[in-house]
C-alpha positions as CSV (number, residue, x, y, z in Angstrom):
1,M,-160.1,28.9,-1.2
2,F,-160.7,27.4,1.6
3,I,-164.3,28.7,1.6
4,F,-166.6,28.8,4.7
5,K,-170.2,27.8,3.8
6,I,-172.8,31.0,4.6
7,L,-174.7,30.6,7.5
8,A,-177.6,33.2,5.7
9,C,-180.5,31.1,4.1
10,P,-180.1,31.4,0.3
11,P,-183.7,31.8,-1.5
12,T,-184.0,28.5,-2.8
13,C,-183.6,27.1,1.0
14,P,-187.1,25.1,2.0
15,P,-188.6,27.3,4.5
16,K,-189.6,24.8,7.4
17,P,-185.7,23.7,7.8
18,W,-184.5,27.2,8.0
19,R,-186.9,27.7,11.1
20,R,-185.3,25.1,12.6
21,R,-181.7,25.9,12.1
22,K,-183.1,29.0,13.5
23,L,-183.3,28.1,16.4
24,V,-180.4,26.4,16.6
25,C,-178.3,28.9,15.8
26,V,-180.3,31.5,18.1
27,G,-179.3,28.7,20.9
28,A,-175.7,28.8,20.3
29,A,-175.8,32.6,20.4
30,V,-177.8,32.8,24.1
31,I,-175.0,29.8,25.3
32,L,-172.2,32.4,24.6
33,L,-174.1,34.9,25.8
34,V,-173.8,33.4,29.4
35,N,-170.4,32.0,29.1
36,L,-169.1,35.0,28.3
37,P,-165.6,36.0,30.5
38,C,-165.6,37.8,33.2
39,G,-165.1,41.3,33.0
40,I,-166.8,41.6,30.0
41,P,-170.0,43.2,30.3
42,L,-173.1,42.5,28.6
43,C,-174.0,45.6,26.8
44,G,-172.4,49.0,25.8
45,N,-170.1,49.3,22.8
46,F,-168.1,46.2,23.1
47,T,-167.7,44.8,19.7
48,F,-167.1,41.3,18.6
49,G,-163.2,41.4,18.4
50,E,-162.7,42.5,21.9
51,I,-163.8,39.0,23.5
52,I,-161.1,37.0,24.8
53,P,-161.9,33.5,25.5
54,L,-161.0,32.2,28.9
55,G,-157.5,30.3,29.1
56,E,-156.4,32.0,25.7
57,Q,-152.5,33.9,25.8
58,A,-152.1,37.9,26.2
59,Y,-152.1,39.5,23.2
60,A,-149.2,42.1,22.9
61,K,-150.0,45.6,23.0
62,S,-150.6,46.5,19.0
63,N,-147.7,49.7,19.3
64,C,-145.0,47.0,19.2
65,S,-142.3,46.7,15.9
66,P,-143.8,44.0,13.4
67,E,-141.4,40.7,13.2
68,G,-140.5,40.0,9.5
69,I,-140.2,36.7,8.3
70,P,-137.1,34.6,7.2
71,N,-137.2,35.0,2.8
72,Q,-136.8,31.1,2.4
73,L,-139.9,30.5,4.8
74,R,-141.8,33.0,2.7
75,A,-140.5,31.6,-0.1
76,L,-141.3,27.8,0.9
77,A,-145.1,28.7,2.1
78,M,-146.1,30.7,-1.6
79,Q,-144.2,27.1,-3.3
80,G,-147.0,25.5,-0.9
81,M,-150.1,27.4,-1.6
82,D,-149.3,27.6,-5.4
83,A,-149.2,23.5,-5.3
84,I,-152.5,23.9,-3.4
85,Y,-154.0,26.3,-6.2
86,A,-152.5,24.0,-8.5
87,V,-153.8,20.8,-6.8
88,H,-150.7,20.0,-6.9
89,L,-151.2,18.0,-3.2
90,D,-147.9,15.8,-2.9
91,E,-145.7,18.9,-4.1
92,A,-148.0,21.4,-1.2
93,E,-147.2,18.2,1.5
94,K,-143.7,18.2,0.2
95,Q,-142.7,21.6,-0.1
96,F,-145.3,22.2,3.8
97,K,-143.5,19.2,5.2
98,Q,-139.8,21.0,4.7
99,L,-141.0,24.2,6.3
100,S,-142.2,22.3,9.4
101,A,-138.8,20.5,9.3
102,E,-136.6,23.8,8.8
103,Y,-138.5,25.5,11.0
104,P,-140.3,23.4,13.2
105,L,-141.4,26.0,15.9
106,H,-142.9,28.5,13.6
107,P,-146.8,28.0,12.6
108,F,-146.7,28.1,9.3
109,G,-145.2,24.5,7.7
110,H,-148.0,23.0,10.4
111,F,-150.7,25.4,9.6
112,G,-149.4,24.3,5.6
113,E,-149.8,20.5,6.4
114,A,-153.5,21.4,7.6
115,M,-154.4,23.3,4.7
116,T,-153.1,20.4,2.6
117,K,-155.0,17.6,4.4
118,W,-158.3,19.6,4.1
119,A,-157.4,20.4,0.1
120,R,-157.5,16.9,0.1
121,F,-160.9,16.1,1.4
122,E,-162.1,18.7,-0.1
123,Y,-160.5,18.2,-4.1
124,E,-159.5,14.0,-4.3
125,H,-162.6,12.7,-2.1
126,E,-165.8,15.3,-3.0
127,E,-165.9,16.3,1.4
128,S,-167.2,12.4,1.7
129,N,-164.7,11.2,3.6
130,P,-165.0,11.2,7.4
131,Q,-161.5,9.6,8.0
132,L,-160.0,12.5,6.9
133,D,-162.2,14.6,9.0
134,K,-160.4,13.1,12.1
135,E,-156.8,13.7,10.3
136,Y,-157.2,16.8,9.5
137,L,-158.6,17.7,13.2
138,E,-155.7,16.4,14.4
139,L,-153.1,18.9,12.0
140,T,-154.9,22.1,13.2
141,D,-155.2,21.5,16.9
142,K,-151.0,20.4,16.3
143,A,-150.7,23.7,14.3
144,I,-152.5,25.6,16.8
145,K,-150.3,24.7,19.6
146,V,-147.3,25.5,17.8
147,G,-149.0,29.1,17.0
148,W,-149.7,30.0,20.7
149,D,-145.9,28.6,21.5
150,W,-144.8,30.8,18.7
151,V,-146.6,34.0,19.7
152,D,-145.6,33.3,23.6
153,D,-141.7,34.0,22.2
154,H,-142.8,36.8,19.3
155,P,-145.4,38.6,20.5
156,C,-145.0,40.8,17.8
157,D,-145.1,38.3,14.9
158,A,-147.8,39.9,13.0
159,H,-147.7,36.7,9.9
160,A,-148.0,33.9,13.5
161,Y,-151.3,35.9,14.7
162,M,-152.5,35.9,11.1
163,A,-151.9,32.3,10.8
164,L,-153.5,31.7,14.1
165,G,-156.6,33.3,12.6
166,G,-156.1,31.2,9.6
167,M,-156.1,28.0,11.4
168,Y,-159.1,28.6,14.0
169,G,-160.9,30.0,10.6
170,L,-160.2,26.3,8.7
171,R,-161.4,24.6,12.2
172,A,-165.0,26.3,11.7
173,R,-165.3,25.5,8.5
174,L,-165.5,21.9,9.3
175,A,-167.6,23.2,12.3
176,L,-170.6,24.6,9.8
177,M,-170.0,21.9,7.2
178,Q,-171.3,19.3,9.8
179,H,-173.7,22.0,11.0
180,K,-171.9,21.8,14.6
181,W,-173.0,25.7,15.1
182,I,-171.4,26.3,18.6
183,R,-168.3,24.6,17.6
184,A,-168.2,27.1,14.5
185,Y,-169.1,30.1,16.5
186,I,-166.2,29.7,19.3
187,D,-164.0,29.0,16.7
188,G,-165.0,31.8,14.2
189,R,-164.7,34.3,16.4
190,K,-161.2,33.1,17.5
191,A,-160.4,33.3,13.9
192,I,-161.0,37.0,14.2
193,K,-159.7,38.0,16.9
194,N,-156.0,36.9,15.7
195,M,-156.6,38.3,12.6
196,R,-157.7,41.7,13.8
197,H,-154.6,41.3,16.3
198,S,-152.1,40.9,13.5
199,L,-153.6,44.0,11.3
200,E,-153.7,46.0,15.1
201,I,-149.4,44.9,14.7
202,D,-148.9,45.4,10.7
203,P,-151.8,47.3,9.4
204,E,-150.1,46.8,5.9
205,L,-150.3,42.8,6.1
206,Y,-153.0,42.6,3.7
207,D,-153.3,39.0,3.7
208,A,-154.9,39.2,7.0
209,Y,-157.7,40.9,5.5
210,L,-159.3,37.5,3.9
211,G,-160.3,36.8,7.2
212,L,-162.0,40.0,8.6
213,G,-163.6,40.2,5.0
214,M,-165.0,36.7,5.4
215,Y,-166.0,37.8,8.8
216,E,-167.9,40.8,8.4
217,Y,-169.8,39.4,4.7
218,Y,-171.0,36.5,7.1
219,A,-172.2,38.4,10.1
220,G,-173.5,41.0,7.8
221,T,-175.6,38.3,6.0
222,L,-177.0,37.0,8.9
223,P,-180.9,36.7,8.6
224,G,-183.7,38.1,10.6
225,V,-183.9,37.2,14.3
226,I,-180.7,35.7,14.5
227,R,-179.2,39.2,13.1
228,I,-180.9,40.7,15.9
229,L,-179.9,38.4,18.6
230,A,-176.2,38.9,17.5
231,K,-175.8,42.2,17.6
232,L,-174.8,41.7,20.8
233,L,-171.9,40.1,20.2
234,V,-170.8,41.1,16.4
235,S,-171.6,43.0,14.0
236,G,-170.6,42.9,10.5
237,N,-171.1,44.7,7.1
238,A,-171.2,43.2,4.0
239,K,-170.3,45.4,1.8
240,K,-167.3,46.2,4.1
241,G,-166.5,42.7,3.7
242,I,-166.7,42.8,0.2
243,D,-164.0,45.8,0.4
244,Y,-162.1,44.2,2.8
245,L,-161.4,41.3,0.1
246,M,-160.4,43.3,-2.8
247,I,-158.0,44.7,-0.7
248,C,-156.6,41.4,-0.3
249,K,-157.3,40.5,-3.7
250,E,-155.1,43.4,-5.6
251,K,-152.3,44.0,-2.5
252,G,-152.2,40.4,-0.4
253,F,-149.0,37.8,-1.1
254,F,-150.1,34.2,0.5
255,N,-154.3,35.2,0.0
256,A,-154.7,36.4,-3.6
257,T,-156.0,34.4,-5.1
258,A,-157.9,33.0,-1.9
259,A,-160.1,36.4,-1.7
260,E,-160.7,36.1,-5.5
261,L,-162.5,32.6,-5.5
262,L,-164.3,34.5,-2.1
263,L,-165.3,36.8,-4.0
264,I,-166.2,34.6,-6.9
265,E,-168.2,32.3,-4.7
266,F,-170.6,36.1,-3.1
267,F,-171.1,37.1,-6.3
268,T,-172.5,34.0,-7.5
269,Q,-174.8,34.0,-4.6
270,P,-178.5,33.2,-5.7
271,G,-180.8,36.4,-4.7
272,S,-177.9,38.5,-2.9
273,P,-177.4,42.2,-3.2
274,Y,-174.3,41.5,-4.0
275,A,-174.1,38.9,-6.6
276,N,-172.5,39.5,-10.0
277,P,-172.3,37.0,-12.1
278,P,-171.1,38.6,-15.2
279,L,-167.6,39.4,-12.9
280,A,-167.6,36.3,-11.7
281,V,-167.7,34.5,-15.1
282,K,-164.4,36.9,-15.8
283,W,-162.8,36.1,-12.8
284,S,-163.0,32.8,-12.9
285,K,-162.4,32.5,-16.9
286,E,-158.5,34.5,-16.2
287,L,-157.9,32.0,-13.2
288,R,-158.5,29.3,-15.7
289,R,-155.6,30.9,-17.5
290,K,-153.7,31.3,-14.4
291,F,-154.3,27.3,-13.7
292,S,-154.7,25.6,-16.9
293,Y,-156.5,22.3,-16.6
294,H,-157.6,22.7,-12.8
295,P,-161.0,20.5,-12.3
296,M,-161.9,23.0,-9.9
297,L,-161.6,26.1,-11.2
298,H,-162.9,24.7,-14.2
299,F,-166.1,24.0,-11.8
300,V,-166.3,27.6,-10.0
301,E,-166.6,28.9,-14.2
302,I,-168.9,26.1,-14.7
303,V,-171.0,27.9,-11.7
304,S,-170.5,31.2,-12.6
305,L,-172.2,30.5,-15.6
306,F,-175.2,29.0,-14.6
307,E,-175.6,31.9,-12.5
308,D,-175.0,34.4,-15.2
309,K,-178.2,32.4,-16.9
310,Q,-175.8,30.8,-19.8
311,Y,-177.1,27.5,-19.6
312,Q,-175.9,26.4,-23.0
313,E,-172.8,27.4,-22.3
314,T,-173.0,25.9,-18.6
315,I,-174.0,22.6,-20.5
316,K,-170.8,22.8,-22.9
317,Q,-168.6,23.3,-20.5
318,A,-169.9,20.6,-17.7
319,F,-169.6,18.2,-20.9
320,E,-166.4,19.3,-21.8
321,Y,-165.4,18.4,-18.1
322,L,-166.5,15.0,-18.6
323,K,-164.6,14.9,-21.6
324,Y,-161.5,15.3,-19.5
325,V,-162.4,12.8,-17.0
326,K,-162.5,10.3,-19.6
327,E,-159.3,11.0,-21.0
328,K,-158.2,10.9,-17.9
329,K,-156.5,14.3,-18.1
330,P,-154.0,15.8,-14.9
331,L,-156.2,16.3,-11.9
332,Y,-159.8,15.2,-13.7
333,K,-160.8,12.4,-11.7
334,E,-163.6,9.9,-11.9
335,V,-165.1,11.1,-8.2
336,Y,-165.6,14.5,-10.0
337,V,-168.5,12.8,-12.4
338,P,-171.9,13.4,-10.1
339,R,-171.0,17.0,-10.3
340,A,-170.3,17.7,-13.7
341,L,-174.2,15.5,-14.6
342,L,-175.7,17.7,-12.3
343,A,-174.6,21.2,-14.0
344,I,-176.0,19.3,-17.1
345,A,-179.5,18.3,-15.3
346,T,-179.5,21.8,-13.3
347,S,-179.3,23.8,-16.6
348,H,-182.1,21.5,-18.3
349,L,-184.1,22.3,-15.3
350,A,-183.8,26.1,-15.5
351,Q,-184.9,25.7,-19.1
352,G,-187.8,24.1,-18.0
353,E,-186.8,21.1,-20.0
354,L,-187.6,18.5,-17.1
355,E,-187.5,15.3,-18.9
356,K,-183.7,15.8,-20.1
357,S,-183.2,17.1,-16.4
358,L,-183.9,14.1,-14.6
359,E,-181.9,12.0,-17.5
360,Y,-179.2,13.6,-16.1
361,F,-180.0,13.7,-12.3
362,M,-180.3,10.0,-12.9
363,K,-177.3,9.5,-14.5
364,G,-175.8,11.0,-11.3
365,T,-177.2,8.7,-9.4
366,E,-175.9,5.7,-10.8
367,T,-172.3,6.8,-10.1
368,M,-172.8,5.7,-7.0
369,K,-170.7,2.8,-5.4
370,E,-170.8,-0.2,-2.9
371,N,-168.5,-0.4,-0.3
372,E,-166.9,3.4,-0.7
373,H,-168.2,6.8,1.5
374,P,-170.9,8.0,0.0
375,N,-170.5,11.4,-2.9
376,R,-172.2,14.3,-2.0
377,W,-173.3,15.3,-5.7
378,A,-174.3,12.1,-6.3
379,V,-176.3,11.5,-2.8
380,W,-178.0,15.5,-3.8
381,A,-178.4,14.3,-7.2
382,Y,-181.3,11.4,-5.8
383,V,-182.6,14.5,-4.2
384,R,-182.8,16.6,-7.4
385,A,-184.2,14.0,-9.4
386,G,-187.3,13.5,-6.8
387,N,-187.8,17.1,-7.6
388,V,-188.3,17.0,-11.0
389,M,-190.6,13.7,-9.9
390,D,-192.6,15.9,-7.8
391,L,-192.8,18.6,-11.1
392,T,-194.2,16.0,-13.2
393,G,-196.6,14.7,-10.7
394,Q,-194.8,11.5,-9.7
395,R,-195.1,11.9,-6.2
396,E,-194.5,8.3,-4.7
397,K,-191.3,8.3,-7.1
398,A,-190.4,11.1,-5.4
399,V,-190.6,9.8,-2.0
400,E,-189.1,7.0,-2.7
401,H,-185.7,9.0,-4.1
402,Y,-186.0,11.4,-1.3
403,K,-185.9,8.2,1.4
404,K,-183.3,6.8,-0.4
405,A,-181.1,9.9,-0.2
406,L,-181.9,9.7,3.4
407,S,-180.4,6.8,3.7
408,Y,-177.1,7.7,3.3
409,K,-175.1,8.5,6.2
410,D,-175.7,12.7,6.9
411,E,-172.1,14.4,6.5
412,W,-173.3,17.3,4.6
413,G,-176.1,18.9,6.8
414,F,-179.2,17.8,3.5
415,T,-181.3,15.8,6.1
416,D,-183.0,19.2,6.7
417,Y,-183.5,20.2,3.0
418,I,-184.8,16.6,2.3
419,E,-187.5,16.2,5.1
420,E,-188.4,19.5,4.1
421,Y,-189.6,17.8,0.3
422,L,-191.2,14.3,2.5
423,S,-193.8,16.5,3.8
424,R,-194.6,18.3,0.8
425,P,-193.7,18.5,-3.1
426,Y,-191.4,20.6,-5.0
427,T,-192.8,23.3,-6.1
428,A,-192.1,25.3,-10.0
429,K,-191.7,28.3,-7.4
430,E,-189.2,27.1,-6.2
431,L,-187.1,27.0,-9.6
432,P,-184.2,26.8,-10.6
433,G,-182.7,26.6,-7.5
434,A,-179.0,26.6,-6.6
435,L,-176.4,24.5,-8.5
436,P,-174.2,22.9,-5.8
437,P,-175.7,21.1,-3.3
438,P,-176.5,22.9,0.3
C-alpha cells in the first residue's frame, strides 16, 4: 500500500538527470561510510542489518520468547487497516484513535494515525499538499518515540519492532519522494534493522517480510556504480525480495494486501527483468472485486493493462474512471481526473496516435486551478504534451510547455527530467514511456 519509489532508473528516464542523480546517491553513500558508528569495521562480511546508528536503543537478544498482542488490539488495528485499503479514511482515523486511546503506550495506534495521514496525502491530495507532509512527519516522529519507549519495557515484542520498521519505512518513503536521498537512506536502514530484529524474535511474524522484501528488491536493483559502492554497506537480491513479498502476501495478517500491491508495482515496471504484466492484471482485477468502487485499485488495474499493452482496454477503463468521477461515485474525486486523462493520452501515444494523445494531454493541463496546490499529474501533463510537440516538430511550443511545468514548485522531483527535455528534443526512441509520472 505504501510503496517506495525505486531508486533505480527506469529505461524511460532521460540519461543526463540520472547521471546527476548517481552523483547524489554516491555522495550519500560516501557520507554514510565515513559516519558509521565506532566499532563497526569498514571491511569484512558485515551486512546492512548489523549497522546500529549511534544513540539507538539496544536490541533484545533474539533468543527471547515472543510477546503476543491482545486480541482487541489486533482487531482494532486490522479494522483500521481494512478502512485504509477501502479508502474510508475517516473510519480508519476513528479506529486508530480509539486504539491509541485504549493502548496509549503501544505503537500500533500511533503508527496507524500516521498511516492514515499518509493515505490522505497520497489518495485525497495526489501527493500534492506540502502542509500534509509536515503533519505526517509530526505523527510519524511521535509514533517512533512511542515505539522506542515501548520496546524499552517490552524487548521481546516482535510486533513493536515491526511497527518501528514500518514507521521508519514510511518516513523514508516521503524522503524518497522529495529526493532527500541521505534522509531516505538513514531511515531505510533503520527500517530494515527493526524488521530483521522482529523476525529474529518471531520467525513466523510473516507481516515483517514486507519490509525485508522491499529492501532486498530495491537494494538488488540499484544500477551500475551505485550498486558497487552500496555493497560496502548493503547487499540485495531482487529475486529474494519478490520471494519474501510472496510469503507476506500468502501468510501475512496485516500486510498481505500491501505485499500484493508492491508485487503488482514491481511486475509493471517497464523493462524490469521481473516484469509480469499479465499476472499484475489478474491480481488487480481480483483486488477490485474485493474492494469495489476503489479509485486507487481501479487505477492499479489501468496501469497494469497499459504495461500489458492492452491499450484499448486501458482507454476503456480510463473513460469508465472519468464516468465514475462525473457521477460522483463514492471516493472517485475530481482530483483524480488528470490521472485518467493521462492514461488515455499515453495509451494513444503508445499506438502512435499523436494528435489524439496531444488532445488528452492538453485536457490534463486544463485541469490546473488557481490558488490550489498543483496536481502532479496535471503538471506532468505539460511535460508529456511537450514530448508530443517535439515528436511533431513543434520545438518552440514544446519548450514553452516544459518551462510551464518547471514554473510550478517541484514537490515530486520532476526538475531533472524537464531540464533534460529543455536541453534536447524528446525522440521516438523513448516511446511510449511509463504511464505514471516519475
